[in-house]
C-alpha positions in Angstrom: 119.0 95.6 110.3 121.3 96.9 112.8 119.3 98.0 115.9 120.6 100.3 119.3 118.2 99.9 122.2 118.9 102.9 124.8 117.0 105.0 126.9 117.9 108.6 126.8 116.0 111.8 127.4 115.8 113.9 124.3 113.7 117.3 123.1 111.8 116.6 119.6 111.2 119.8 117.5 108.9 120.4 114.6 109.1 123.7 112.9 106.3 125.4 110.7 108.4 126.2 107.4 111.9 126.7 106.1 112.2 130.0 106.9 111.2 129.4 110.5 111.6 131.9 113.4 111.1 131.3 117.0 107.3 131.5 117.0 106.9 128.9 114.2 108.1 126.3 116.1 104.7 124.5 116.4 105.8 121.5 118.3 108.6 121.1 120.9 108.5 117.7 123.1 110.5 115.7 125.7 110.8 112.5 124.2 112.5 109.4 125.4 114.8 108.2 122.7 114.2 104.0 122.8 116.0 102.7 119.9 117.9 103.7 116.8 117.6 101.2 113.7 120.0 101.6 110.8 118.4 100.4 107.1 120.2 101.0 103.5 121.1 104.6 103.2 119.4 106.1 106.5 118.1 105.3 110.0 115.2 105.6 112.3 114.9 107.2 115.6 112.0 105.5 117.8 110.9 108.1 120.5 108.0 108.1 123.3 106.3 111.2 123.5 103.9 111.8 126.3 101.0 111.2 124.2 102.1 109.0 121.3 105.2 107.0 120.0 107.0 109.2 117.6 109.3 107.7 114.3 111.4 109.9 112.7 113.6 108.8 109.5 116.8 110.1 108.5 118.6 109.5 105.3 122.5 109.5 104.8 123.5 112.9 103.1 120.3 114.6 104.1 121.1 114.5 107.6 123.3 117.0 110.0 124.6 116.3 113.2 126.0 119.0 115.4 127.8 118.8 119.0 126.8 121.9 121.3 127.5 122.9 124.7 124.5 124.0 126.9 125.6 125.3 130.2 128.5 122.9 130.1 126.8 119.9 129.2 127.3 118.4 125.5 124.1 118.3 123.3 124.1 116.2 120.5 121.7 117.4 117.7 120.3 115.4 114.5 118.7 117.4 112.2 117.1 117.0 109.1 119.0 119.0 106.2 116.1 121.0 105.6 115.8 122.4 109.5 112.1 121.1 109.6 113.0 119.0 112.4 115.7 117.7 114.9 116.1 115.8 118.1 118.5 117.1 120.8 119.9 115.0 123.4 122.7 114.7 125.9 125.8 113.9 124.1 126.0 109.8 124.1 129.4 108.1 122.6 127.3 105.1 122.1 124.9 106.8 119.9 127.8 108.4 118.3 129.7 105.0 117.5 126.5 103.6 116.3 125.7 106.5 113.7 129.2 107.2 112.9 129.2 106.2 109.0 125.9 108.8 108.8 128.1 111.5 110.3 131.1 111.0 107.9 130.8 112.8 104.4 
């Protein structure tokens, strides 16, 4: 298993349903992305939230990557295909290079 140890401030977001609206966001938590591991067919983000450690699993083909601009800063969004949860973090070339195989479809 390949592993990338990193410390990035990020924002993890969970939503209530597939047809979510702004008020359906049930958890918007600042996290520190500490590690990413790759496994066959997917990868895991290991994050430290204020009150717990969180592991989110993503699978190849079921993950969307978006590069956005937010007030002149590049943001990388890693989102589960169904839109139920995502992580926004500062764009980081090391993360992009590490996850490149999952971005290419």
